[in-house]
FIKE-372420 format. One record per residue: residue in three letters; x, y, z of N, C-alpha, C, O in turn; residue number from 1. Coordinates in steps of 0.1 Angstrom, whole numbers, plus 2048, in hexadecimal, padded with zeros to 3 digits. Each point is the difference from the previous one (the first is absolute). Example, Ala and Ser with C-alpha at 12.3 -4.5 7.8 and 13.67 -1.06 7.14 Angstrom:
! FIKE-372420
<r type="ALA" n_u="884" n_v="7C7" n_w="84E" ca_u="7F7" ca_v="80C" ca_w="800" c_u="809" c_v="80C" c_w="800" o_u="80A" o_v="800" o_w="807" seq="1"/>
<r type="SER" n_u="7F2" n_v="80B" n_w="7F2" ca_u="809" ca_v="80B" ca_w="800" c_u="7F8" c_v="80B" c_w="808" o_u="805" o_v="80B" o_w="801" seq="2"/>
This chain:
! FIKE-372420
<r type="MET" n_u="822" n_v="8F5" n_w="86D" ca_u="809" ca_v="7FA" ca_w="809" c_u="80B" c_v="7F9" c_w="7F8" o_u="7FD" o_v="7F8" o_w="7F7" seq="1"/>
<r type="ASN" n_u="810" n_v="80B" n_w="80C" ca_u="80B" ca_v="7F9" ca_w="7F9" c_u="806" c_v="7F6" c_w="80A" o_u="7FF" o_v="802" o_w="80C" seq="2"/>
<r type="CYS" n_u="807" n_v="7F4" n_w="7EE" ca_u="807" ca_v="7F6" ca_w="808" c_u="80F" c_v="800" c_w="7FC" o_u="803" o_v="800" o_w="7F4" seq="3"/>
<r type="THR" n_u="805" n_v="801" n_w="816" ca_u="80F" ca_v="800" ca_w="7FD" c_u="806" c_v="7F3" c_w="805" o_u="7FE" o_v="7FC" o_w="80C" seq="4"/>
<r type="ILE" n_u="809" n_v="7FD" n_w="7EC" ca_u="807" ca_v="7F4" ca_w="803" c_u="80F" c_v="802" c_w="7FF" o_u="805" o_v="806" o_w="7F6" seq="5"/>
<r type="VAL" n_u="802" n_v="7F7" n_w="815" ca_u="80F" ca_v="802" ca_w="800" c_u="806" c_v="7F3" c_w="801" o_u="7FD" o_v="7F8" o_w="809" seq="6"/>
<r type="TYR" n_u="80D" n_v="805" n_w="7EE" ca_u="807" ca_v="7F3" ca_w="7FF" c_u="80E" c_v="804" c_w="806" o_u="807" o_v="809" o_w="7FB" seq="7"/>
<r type="TYR" n_u="7FE" n_v="7EF" n_w="80F" ca_u="80D" ca_v="802" ca_w="805" c_u="809" c_v="7F5" c_w="7FB" o_u="7FD" o_v="7F4" o_w="803" seq="8"/>
<r type="THR" n_u="80E" n_v="80F" n_w="7F6" ca_u="809" ca_v="7F6" ca_w="7FC" c_u="80E" c_v="803" c_w="805" o_u="802" o_v="80B" o_w="805" seq="9"/>
<r type="LYS" n_u="808" n_v="7ED" n_w="7F9" ca_u="80D" ca_v="802" ca_w="804" c_u="807" c_v="80B" c_w="7F8" o_u="809" o_v="807" o_w="805" seq="10"/>
<r type="THR" n_u="7F3" n_v="7FB" n_w="7EE" ca_u="807" ca_v="80A" ca_w="7F8" c_u="7F9" c_v="80D" c_w="7FF" o_u="806" o_v="80B" o_w="800" seq="11"/>
<r type="LYS" n_u="7EC" n_v="7F5" n_w="800" ca_u="7F9" ca_v="80D" ca_w="800" c_u="7F2" c_v="7FE" c_w="805" o_u="7FB" o_v="7F5" o_w="800" seq="12"/>
<r type="ASP" n_u="7FF" n_v="816" n_w="803" ca_u="7F2" ca_v="800" ca_w="804" c_u="7F7" c_v="805" c_w="7F5" o_u="804" o_v="80A" o_w="7F9" seq="13"/>
<r type="VAL" n_u="7F1" n_v="7EF" n_w="804" ca_u="7F8" ca_v="804" ca_w="7F5" c_u="7F2" c_v="804" c_w="806" o_u="7FB" o_v="7F8" o_w="808" seq="14"/>
<r type="GLN" n_u="800" n_v="813" n_w="7F4" ca_u="7F3" ca_v="804" ca_w="805" c_u="7F6" c_v="801" c_w="7F4" o_u="804" o_v="806" o_w="7F5" seq="15"/>
<r type="LEU" n_u="7F1" n_v="7F4" n_w="80C" ca_u="7F6" ca_v="7FF" ca_w="7F5" c_u="7F3" c_v="806" c_w="806" o_u="7FB" o_v="7FB" o_w="80A" seq="16"/>
<r type="THR" n_u="800" n_v="80F" n_w="7EF" ca_u="7F3" ca_v="806" ca_w="804" c_u="7F5" c_v="7FC" c_w="7F6" o_u="802" o_v="802" o_w="7F4" seq="17"/>
<r type="ILE" n_u="7F4" n_v="7F8" n_w="811" ca_u="7F5" ca_v="7FB" ca_w="7F8" c_u="7F5" c_v="80A" c_w="802" o_u="7FD" o_v="805" o_w="80B" seq="18"/>
<r type="GLY" n_u="7FC" n_v="7FE" n_w="7E9" ca_u="7F5" ca_v="80A" ca_w="801" c_u="7F5" c_v="7FB" c_w="809" o_u="801" o_v="7F7" o_w="808" seq="19"/>
<r type="ALA" n_u="7F3" n_v="810" n_w="7F7" ca_u="7F5" ca_v="7FD" ca_w="809" c_u="7FD" c_v="7F1" c_w="800" o_u="7FF" o_v="7F9" o_w="7F6" seq="20"/>
<r type="ILE" n_u="7FF" n_v="802" n_w="816" ca_u="7FC" ca_v="7F2" ca_w="802" c_u="7F2" c_v="7FF" c_w="7FD" o_u="7F7" o_v="807" o_w="805" seq="21"/>
<r type="MET" n_u="806" n_v="7EF" n_w="7F2" ca_u="7F2" ca_v="7FF" ca_w="7FB" c_u="7FA" c_v="7F4" c_w="808" o_u="806" o_v="7F6" o_w="803" seq="22"/>
<r type="SER" n_u="7ED" n_v="80C" n_w="801" ca_u="7F9" ca_v="7F4" ca_w="806" c_u="7F6" c_v="7FC" c_w="7F5" o_u="7FA" o_v="808" o_w="7F9" seq="23"/>
<r type="HIS" n_u="804" n_v="7EB" n_w="806" ca_u="7F7" ca_v="7FA" ca_w="7F6" c_u="7F6" c_v="7F8" c_w="807" o_u="801" o_v="7FA" o_w="80B" seq="24"/>
<r type="THR" n_u="7F3" n_v="805" n_w="7EE" ca_u="7F6" ca_v="7F7" ca_w="803" c_u="7FF" c_v="7F6" c_w="7F5" o_u="7FF" o_v="803" o_w="7F4" seq="25"/>
<r type="TYR" n_u="801" n_v="7F0" n_w="80F" ca_u="800" ca_v="7F5" ca_w="7F6" c_u="7F3" c_v="7F9" c_w="801" o_u="7FA" o_v="7FE" o_w="80A" seq="26"/>
<r type="LYS" n_u="802" n_v="7FD" n_w="7EA" ca_u="7F5" ca_v="7F7" ca_w="7FF" c_u="807" c_v="7F3" c_w="7FD" o_u="809" o_v="7FF" o_w="7F8" seq="27"/>
<r type="VAL" n_u="7F1" n_v="7F6" n_w="80D" ca_u="806" ca_v="7F3" ca_w="7FE" c_u="7F6" c_v="7F6" c_w="7FA" o_u="7F5" o_v="800" o_w="805" seq="28"/>
<r type="ILE" n_u="80F" n_v="7F9" n_w="7F1" ca_u="7F7" ca_v="7F7" ca_w="7F9" c_u="807" c_v="7F2" c_w="800" o_u="80C" o_v="800" o_w="801" seq="29"/>
<r type="GLU" n_u="7EC" n_v="7F6" n_w="7FE" ca_u="806" ca_v="7F2" ca_w="7FF" c_u="7FD" c_v="7FB" c_w="7F2" o_u="7F5" o_v="801" o_w="7FA" seq="30"/>
<r type="LEU" n_u="816" n_v="7F9" n_w="800" ca_u="7FF" ca_v="7FB" ca_w="7F2" c_u="806" c_v="7F2" c_w="800" o_u="808" o_v="7FC" o_w="808" seq="31"/>
<r type="VAL" n_u="7F4" n_v="7FC" n_w="7EE" ca_u="806" ca_v="7F3" ca_w="7FD" c_u="805" c_v="800" c_w="7F2" o_u="7F8" o_v="801" o_w="7F7" seq="32"/>
<r type="GLY" n_u="815" n_v="7FE" n_w="807" ca_u="806" ca_v="7FE" ca_w="7F3" c_u="803" c_v="7F2" c_w="7FD" o_u="802" o_v="7F8" o_w="80A" seq="33"/>
<r type="SER" n_u="7FF" n_v="804" n_w="7EA" ca_u="803" ca_v="7F3" ca_w="7FC" c_u="809" c_v="7FF" c_w="7F4" o_u="801" o_v="80A" o_w="7F9" seq="34"/>
<r type="SER" n_u="806" n_v="7EB" n_w="806" ca_u="80A" ca_v="7FE" ca_w="7F5" c_u="804" c_v="7F1" c_w="7FF" o_u="801" o_v="7F9" o_w="80B" seq="35"/>
<r type="PRO" n_u="800" n_v="802" n_w="7E9" ca_u="806" ca_v="7F3" ca_w="7FF" c_u="80F" c_v="7FF" c_w="801" o_u="806" o_v="7F5" o_w="801" seq="36"/>
<r type="ILE" n_u="800" n_v="817" n_w="800" ca_u="80F" ca_v="801" ca_w="800" c_u="806" c_v="7FF" c_w="80E" o_u="808" o_v="7F8" o_w="803" seq="37"/>
<r type="SER" n_u="7F4" n_v="811" n_w="806" ca_u="806" ca_v="801" ca_w="80D" c_u="7F7" c_v="809" c_w="80A" o_u="7F7" o_v="807" o_w="7FB" seq="38"/>
<r type="SER" n_u="80C" n_v="7F8" n_w="811" ca_u="7F9" ca_v="809" ca_w="80A" c_u="803" c_v="80E" c_w="7FE" o_u="7F8" o_v="809" o_w="801" seq="39"/>
<r type="ASP" n_u="815" n_v="7FA" n_w="7FB" ca_u="804" ca_v="80E" ca_w="7FE" c_u="7F8" c_v="806" c_w="7F4" o_u="7FB" o_v="80B" o_w="800" seq="40"/>
<r type="GLU" n_u="803" n_v="7ED" n_w="7F6" ca_u="7F8" ca_v="804" ca_w="7F4" c_u="7F1" c_v="802" c_w="804" o_u="7FA" o_v="809" o_w="7FB" seq="41"/>
<r type="ALA" n_u="801" n_v="7EF" n_w="80E" ca_u="7F2" ca_v="802" ca_w="805" c_u="7FF" c_v="80D" c_w="807" o_u="7F6" o_v="807" o_w="7FD" seq="42"/>
<r type="VAL" n_u="814" n_v="7FD" n_w="80B" ca_u="800" ca_v="80D" ca_w="806" c_u="800" c_v="80B" c_w="7F6" o_u="7F8" o_v="80A" o_w="801" seq="43"/>
<r type="LYS" n_u="811" n_v="7F5" n_w="7F6" ca_u="802" ca_v="80A" ca_w="7F5" c_u="7F3" c_v="802" c_w="7F8" o_u="7FC" o_v="80B" o_w="7FC" seq="44"/>
<r type="ASN" n_u="7FD" n_v="7EA" n_w="801" ca_u="7F4" ca_v="800" ca_w="7F9" c_u="7F5" c_v="807" c_w="807" o_u="7F8" o_v="808" o_w="7FA" seq="45"/>
<r type="ALA" n_u="807" n_v="7F6" n_w="813" ca_u="7F6" ca_v="806" ca_w="808" c_u="802" c_v="810" c_w="801" o_u="7F7" o_v="807" o_w="7FF" seq="46"/>
<r type="ILE" n_u="816" n_v="7FC" n_w="803" ca_u="803" ca_v="80F" ca_w="801" c_u="7FE" c_v="807" c_w="7F2" o_u="7FB" o_v="80B" o_w="800" seq="47"/>
<r type="ALA" n_u="809" n_v="7EE" n_w="7F5" ca_u="7FE" ca_v="806" ca_w="7F3" c_u="7F1" c_v="802" c_w="7FD" o_u="7FC" o_v="80B" o_w="7FB" seq="48"/>
<r type="GLU" n_u="7FB" n_v="7EC" n_w="809" ca_u="7F2" ca_v="802" ca_w="7FE" c_u="7FB" c_v="80B" c_w="808" o_u="7F8" o_v="809" o_w="7FC" seq="49"/>
<r type="ALA" n_u="80C" n_v="7F8" n_w="811" ca_u="7FB" ca_v="80B" ca_w="809" c_u="805" c_v="80D" c_w="7FB" o_u="7F9" o_v="80A" o_w="801" seq="50"/>
<r type="ASN" n_u="813" n_v="7F7" n_w="7F9" ca_u="805" ca_v="80C" ca_w="7FB" c_u="7F9" c_v="806" c_w="7F5" o_u="801" o_v="80C" o_w="7FC" seq="51"/>
<r type="LYS" n_u="7F7" n_v="7EB" n_w="7FD" ca_u="7F8" ca_v="805" ca_w="7F4" c_u="7F4" c_v="809" c_w="805" o_u="7FC" o_v="809" o_w="7F8" seq="52"/>
<r type="SER" n_u="7FF" n_v="7F5" n_w="814" ca_u="7F4" ca_v="807" ca_w="804" c_u="802" c_v="808" c_w="80D" o_u="7F8" o_v="808" o_w="804" seq="53"/>
<r type="LEU" n_u="813" n_v="7F6" n_w="803" ca_u="803" ca_v="807" ca_w="80D" c_u="80C" c_v="809" c_w="7FE" o_u="80A" o_v="7FD" o_w="7F9" seq="54"/>
<r type="LEU" n_u="7F5" n_v="80F" n_w="80E" ca_u="80C" ca_v="809" ca_w="800" c_u="807" c_v="7FF" c_w="80D" o_u="7FB" o_v="7FC" o_w="80A" seq="55"/>
<r type="HIS" n_u="812" n_v="808" n_w="7F6" ca_u="808" ca_v="802" ca_w="80C" c_u="803" c_v="7F3" c_w="808" o_u="800" o_v="800" o_w="80C" seq="56"/>
<r type="LEU" n_u="802" n_v="7F5" n_w="7EC" ca_u="803" ca_v="7F4" ca_w="807" c_u="80E" c_v="802" c_w="807" o_u="809" o_v="805" o_w="7FA" seq="57"/>
<r type="ARG" n_u="7F8" n_v="7F7" n_w="813" ca_u="80C" ca_v="803" ca_w="807" c_u="808" c_v="7F3" c_w="806" o_u="80C" o_v="800" o_w="800" seq="58"/>
<r type="TRP" n_u="7EC" n_v="7F6" n_w="804" ca_u="807" ca_v="7F4" ca_w="806" c_u="7F7" c_v="7F4" c_w="7FF" o_u="7F4" o_v="801" o_w="7FD" seq="59"/>
<r type="PHE" n_u="812" n_v="7F3" n_w="805" ca_u="7F8" ca_v="7F4" ca_w="800" c_u="805" c_v="7F7" c_w="80B" o_u="80C" o_v="801" o_w="804" seq="60"/>
<r type="GLN" n_u="7EC" n_v="7F6" n_w="801" ca_u="804" ca_v="7F6" ca_w="80A" c_u="7FA" c_v="7F3" c_w="7FC" o_u="7F4" o_v="7FE" o_w="7FD" seq="61"/>
<r type="VAL" n_u="815" n_v="7F7" n_w="802" ca_u="7FB" ca_v="7F3" ca_w="7FD" c_u="7F9" c_v="7FA" c_w="80C" o_u="806" o_v="7FF" o_w="80B" seq="62"/>
<r type="ILE" n_u="7EE" n_v="7FD" n_w="7F3" ca_u="7F8" ca_v="7FA" ca_w="80B" c_u="800" c_v="7F1" c_w="800" o_u="801" o_v="7F9" o_w="80A" seq="63"/>
<r type="GLU" n_u="7FD" n_v="801" n_w="7EA" ca_u="7FF" ca_v="7F2" ca_w="7FF" c_u="805" c_v="7FC" c_w="7F2" o_u="7FE" o_v="806" o_w="7F6" seq="64"/>
<r type="THR" n_u="809" n_v="7EE" n_w="809" ca_u="804" ca_v="7FA" ca_w="7F4" c_u="7FB" c_v="7F2" c_w="7FF" o_u="801" o_v="7F8" o_w="80A" seq="65"/>
<r type="ARG" n_u="7F9" n_v="805" n_w="7EB" ca_u="7FA" ca_v="7F3" ca_w="7FE" c_u="801" c_v="7FC" c_w="7F2" o_u="804" o_v="808" o_w="7F7" seq="66"/>
<r type="GLY" n_u="7FA" n_v="7EC" n_w="805" ca_u="801" ca_v="7FC" ca_w="7F2" c_u="7F6" c_v="7F5" c_w="7FD" o_u="7FA" o_v="7F9" o_w="808" seq="67"/>
<r type="HIS" n_u="805" n_v="804" n_w="7EB" ca_u="7F7" ca_v="7F6" ca_w="7FA" c_u="80A" c_v="7F5" c_w="7FB" o_u="809" o_v="803" o_w="7F9" seq="68"/>
<r type="LEU" n_u="7F4" n_v="7F1" n_w="80A" ca_u="808" ca_v="7F4" ca_w="7FC" c_u="7F9" c_v="7F8" c_w="7F6" o_u="7F3" o_v="7FE" o_w="800" seq="69"/>
<r type="GLU" n_u="814" n_v="7FD" n_w="7F6" ca_u="7FB" ca_v="7F7" ca_w="7F6" c_u="80A" c_v="7F5" c_w="7FE" o_u="80C" o_v="802" o_w="7FD" seq="70"/>
<r type="GLU" n_u="7F0" n_v="7F2" n_w="806" ca_u="808" ca_v="7F4" ca_w="7FF" c_u="80D" c_v="801" c_w="808" o_u="80B" o_v="7FC" o_w="7FC" seq="71"/>
<r type="GLY" n_u="7F4" n_v="80A" n_w="810" ca_u="80B" ca_v="802" ca_w="809" c_u="80A" c_v="80B" c_w="7FD" o_u="80A" o_v="801" o_w="807" seq="72"/>
<r type="LEU" n_u="7F2" n_v="807" n_w="7F0" ca_u="809" ca_v="80B" ca_w="7FC" c_u="7F9" c_v="80E" c_w="802" o_u="7F4" o_v="800" o_w="7FF" seq="73"/>
<r type="ILE" n_u="813" n_v="80A" n_w="803" ca_u="7FB" ca_v="80D" ca_w="802" c_u="7FB" c_v="805" c_w="7F2" o_u="808" o_v="801" o_w="7F7" seq="74"/>
<r type="ALA" n_u="7EB" n_v="802" n_w="808" ca_u="7FA" ca_v="804" ca_w="7F4" c_u="7FD" c_v="80F" c_w="800" o_u="800" o_v="807" o_w="7F5" seq="75"/>
<r type="HIS" n_u="7FE" n_v="7FF" n_w="816" ca_u="7FC" ca_v="80E" ca_w="801" c_u="803" c_v="805" c_w="80E" o_u="7FD" o_v="7F9" o_w="80A" seq="76"/>
<r type="TRP" n_u="808" n_v="813" n_w="7F7" ca_u="802" ca_v="807" ca_w="80D" c_u="7F5" c_v="80A" c_w="802" o_u="7FC" o_v="806" o_w="7F7" seq="77"/>
<r type="GLN" n_u="800" n_v="7FB" n_w="816" ca_u="7F6" ca_v="80A" ca_w="804" c_u="806" c_v="807" c_w="80C" o_u="803" o_v="7FA" o_w="80A" seq="78"/>
<r type="VAL" n_u="7FE" n_v="813" n_w="7F6" ca_u="805" ca_v="808" ca_w="80B" c_u="7F7" c_v="80B" c_w="804" o_u="7FC" o_v="808" o_w="7F8" seq="79"/>
<r type="THR" n_u="800" n_v="7F8" n_w="815" ca_u="7F8" ca_v="80A" ca_w="805" c_u="809" c_v="80B" c_w="806" o_u="809" o_v="7FE" o_w="808" seq="80"/>
<r type="ILE" n_u="7F4" n_v="80F" n_w="7F4" ca_u="808" ca_v="80B" ca_w="804" c_u="7F6" c_v="80B" c_w="805" o_u="7F5" o_v="801" o_w="7FC" seq="81"/>
<r type="LYS" n_u="811" n_v="807" n_w="80D" ca_u="7F9" ca_v="80D" ca_w="804" c_u="808" c_v="80B" c_w="7F8" o_u="80C" o_v="800" o_w="800" seq="82"/>
<r type="VAL" n_u="7ED" n_v="809" n_w="7FB" ca_u="806" ca_v="80B" ca_w="7F8" c_u="7FB" c_v="80D" c_w="807" o_u="7F5" o_v="803" o_w="802" seq="83"/>
<r type="GLY" n_u="815" n_v="806" n_w="801" ca_u="7FD" ca_v="80D" ca_w="806" c_u="802" c_v="80B" c_w="7F6" o_u="80A" o_v="800" o_w="7F8" seq="84"/>
<r type="PHE" n_u="7ED" n_v="809" n_w="807" ca_u="801" ca_v="80C" ca_w="7F8" c_u="7FC" c_v="80C" c_w="807" o_u="7F7" o_v="800" o_w="808" seq="85"/>
<r type="THR" n_u="80F" n_v="80C" n_w="7F5" ca_u="7FC" ca_v="80C" ca_w="806" c_u="7F4" c_v="806" c_w="7FA" o_u="7FD" o_v="7FE" o_w="7F4" seq="86"/>
<r type="LEU" n_u="7FB" n_v="808" n_w="814" ca_u="7F3" ca_v="806" ca_w="7FC" c_u="803" c_v="80D" c_w="7F9" o_u="809" o_v="808" o_w="805" seq="87"/>
<r type="ASP" n_u="7F0" n_v="7FC" n_w="7F1" ca_u="802" ca_v="80C" ca_w="7F9" c_u="7F9" c_v="80C" c_w="808" o_u="7F4" o_v="800" o_w="801" seq="88"/>
<r type="SER" n_u="815" n_v="809" n_w="804" ca_u="7FA" ca_v="80B" ca_w="808" c_u="7F9" c_v="80A" c_w="7F8" o_u="7F9" o_v="808" o_w="806" seq="89"/>
<r type="ASN" n_u="808" n_v="7F7" n_w="7ED" ca_u="7F9" ca_v="80A" ca_w="7F7" c_u="7F2" c_v="7FB" c_w="7FC" o_u="7F9" o_v="808" o_w="7F9" seq="90"/>
<r type="ALA" n_u="803" n_v="7EC" n_w="80B" ca_u="7F4" ca_v="7FA" ca_w="7FB" c_u="7F4" c_v="806" c_w="808" o_u="7F5" o_v="7FD" o_w="7FE" seq="91"/>
């Protein structure tokens, strides 16, 4: 099945045909990344570790952000994320 998208503009019409629409099944896991630098770094650390052992990572969603304080200052960031990856249909 192909999908055709038509864009209408004032100067010209553009038609784009996309090949077969794929449907995917995702598995979702929850991870907690940490970093002394930032919450963004904590997310990157969690995804980098997951990428070492999982294939086909596709998306992530931040669920919770928290931190560890020492003497009133942020010492460590902890970020809980959900990560979705497509299942290998050849397995």
